C-alpha positions in Angstrom: 57.3 -85.6 -199.2 58.8 -85.1 -195.5 60.1 -81.7 -195.4 61.4 -80.4 -192.3 61.6 -77.1 -192.0 65.3 -75.8 -192.8 65.3 -78.6 -196.3 62.7 -76.8 -197.8 63.9 -75.6 -200.9 61.7 -72.2 -201.6 63.9 -70.1 -203.8 62.6 -70.3 -207.3 66.1 -69.9 -209.6 66.7 -73.3 -207.1 64.5 -75.6 -207.2 64.3 -74.2 -211.6 68.7 -75.1 -211.4 67.4 -79.2 -210.7 64.8 -79.7 -213.0 66.7 -78.2 -215.4 69.9 -80.3 -214.9 67.9 -83.5 -214.1 65.1 -83.5 -217.0 64.8 -87.4 -216.6 61.4 -87.0 -214.5 59.3 -89.7 -212.8 55.1 -88.8 -213.7 52.8 -91.3 -211.7 49.4 -91.5 -212.1 46.1 -93.7 -210.8 44.8 -94.8 -212.2 41.9 -98.5 -213.2 45.5 -100.3 -213.2 46.3 -98.6 -209.7 49.5 -96.8 -209.7 51.8 -95.9 -212.9 54.7 -94.7 -213.1 56.8 -93.3 -216.4 59.9 -91.8 -216.8 60.6 -89.3 -219.3 62.6 -85.9 -220.6 60.8 -83.5 -219.7 61.4 -79.7 -220.3 60.0 -77.0 -218.1 58.8 -73.8 -219.1 59.1 -70.1 -217.3 55.0 -69.6 -217.7 54.7 -72.6 -215.1 54.3 -75.3 -218.7 56.1 -78.7 -218.9 56.3 -80.6 -221.9 57.4 -83.9 -223.4 56.2 -86.7 -225.7 55.6 -90.4 -224.8 55.8 -93.5 -227.9 52.4 -93.6 -229.0 52.2 -97.3 -227.9 53.2 -96.7 -224.6 49.5 -96.8 -222.3 49.6 -93.3 -220.6 48.2 -92.0 -222.7 45.0 -93.8 -222.5 45.3 -94.7 -219.3 45.6 -90.7 -217.6 42.4 -88.5 -218.3 43.4 -85.4 -219.7 43.0 -82.7 -216.9 44.4 -85.4 -214.5 46.1 -84.3 -211.8 50.3 -86.6 -211.6 52.9 -86.2 -210.0 55.9 -85.6 -212.1 59.8 -86.0 -209.3 62.4 -84.1 -210.7 65.1 -86.2 -209.0 68.4 -84.4 -208.7 72.4 -85.0 -207.4 72.4 -87.5 -204.1 75.6 -89.0 -202.1 75.9 -91.2 -198.6 77.1 -88.2 -196.5 79.6 -90.3 -193.6 80.7 -89.6 -189.9 84.1 -89.0 -191.1 83.4 -86.7 -193.0 82.9 -84.1 -190.6 85.8 -82.1 -188.2 84.0 -82.4 -185.0 83.4 -86.1 -185.1 86.5 -87.5 -183.1 85.3 -84.8 -180.4 82.3 -86.0 -179.6 81.7 -88.9 -182.2 78.1 -88.4 -181.9 77.1 -88.2 -185.8 75.6 -90.9 -188.2 76.3 -91.7 -192.0 73.4 -89.4 -193.4 72.1 -89.2 -197.4 72.9 -85.6 -199.4 70.2 -84.8 -202.2 68.1 -82.4 -203.8 64.4 -82.9 -205.1 61.5 -81.4 -206.8 57.9 -82.8 -206.9 55.3 -80.7 -210.1 51.8 -81.8 -209.5 50.0 -80.6 -212.1 47.4 -81.7 -214.3 48.2 -82.9 -217.3 47.0 -83.7 -221.0 48.5 -85.4 -224.0 48.2 -84.1 -227.7 47.4 -85.7 -231.0 48.3 -83.3 -233.3 51.8 -82.5 -236.0 52.2 -79.3 -234.9 51.8 -80.0 -231.6 54.4 -83.3 -231.8 56.7 -81.5 -234.2 57.0 -78.8 -231.3 57.4 -80.6 -228.3 60.7 -82.8 -230.0 61.7 -79.3 -231.1 61.9 -78.1 -228.1 63.4 -80.5 -226.1 66.1 -81.0 -228.6 66.9 -77.9 -229.2 67.9 -77.2 -225.4 70.3 -81.6 -225.2 71.5 -80.3 -227.9 73.2 -76.9 -227.4 74.1 -78.7 -223.9 76.1 -80.8 -225.3 77.4 -79.0 -229.3 76.1 -76.1 -229.1 76.0 -74.1 -232.7 76.0 -77.8 -233.8 73.4 -79.2 -232.2 71.8 -82.0 -234.2 68.2 -79.7 -236.0 65.2 -81.5 -237.3 65.8 -80.2 -240.7 68.6 -82.4 -240.3 66.9 -85.5 -240.8 64.5 -86.3 -243.8 61.2 -85.4 -244.1 59.4 -88.5 -244.5 61.7 -90.0 -241.7 61.0 -87.3 -239.4 57.5 -87.9 -240.5 57.2 -91.0 -239.7 59.2 -91.0 -235.5 56.6 -87.7 -235.3 53.8 -90.5 -235.7 54.9 -92.4 -233.4 54.4 -90.2 -230.2 52.3 -88.0 -228.2 52.7 -85.4 -226.9 52.0 -84.2 -223.2 51.4 -81.1 -221.6 51.4 -80.6 -217.4 50.5 -77.8 -216.0 51.9 -76.5 -212.6 49.7 -76.3 -209.7 51.7 -76.7 -206.7 55.5 -77.0 -206.2 57.1 -78.9 -202.8 60.7 -79.3 -203.5 64.1 -80.8 -200.7 67.5 -79.8 -200.9 68.8 -81.5 -197.9 72.2 -80.2 -197.8 73.8 -80.6 -194.3 71.8 -77.7 -193.2 71.4 -78.2 -189.4 75.3 -79.0 -189.1 78.1 -76.0 -187.9 79.9 -74.4 -190.1 83.3 -76.4 -190.1 81.0 -79.7 -190.3 79.2 -78.8 -193.1 82.9 -78.0 -195.3 83.7 -80.8 -194.1 80.7 -82.3 -195.8 81.5 -80.5 -199.2 85.4 -81.7 -198.7 84.3 -84.8 -198.7 81.5 -86.0 -201.6 84.3 -84.0 -203.7 86.4 -86.3 -202.2 84.1 -89.0 -203.4 83.6 -87.3 -207.2 80.4 -85.5 -206.7 81.2 -82.3 -207.7 77.9 -81.2 -208.8 76.3 -81.5 -204.9 79.3 -80.0 -202.9 79.5 -77.7 -205.3 75.3 -76.7 -205.0 76.8 -76.6 -201.1 79.2 -74.1 -201.6 77.0 -72.0 -203.5 74.1 -72.1 -201.1 76.9 -70.7 -198.5 78.0 -67.9 -201.1 74.3 -67.0 -200.3 73.3 -67.2 -197.2 76.7 -64.8 -196.3 
């Protein structure tokens, strides 16, 4: 990934924030069939491990060898930036359209687990995280489902774990603009319905002061 220095993201909390806010990641790997890519909800732990699961019928776990390096892409918020957002534009018109976005590339060794205990743990951690976001303390629990039904569902998945080796992160958030144009981009994004991205830019500016 091309990362100019002023767009390189090194703040661990911001990187984790992107991964948590965009859990549907794309796992890319080279196989005997060529490049394959799968979009999977994943959960990153603070220990440097990513967990998830795939369908048993998904050939991903047969095509990728245990221990093989994969690229996992967490794509955060993105939006078009119009030159009209910049207050300085009427003064010299030396602006062109661009795109703001946040993305995290994670490189690591993947392994697949077929035992029920590991699969149950992966599903439990993933659903607990997302149910808490949606329903708080009233979220769905695995014990809500009939035991035989849940066992049948678990038999149709394969758990996966990625041991993180390297992370490249990029936050292209108008850091190369003067403050008034930066704030103009924030206001423009908010006006066009991109609240999360505009808030990320506001937070970054506040942290820098």
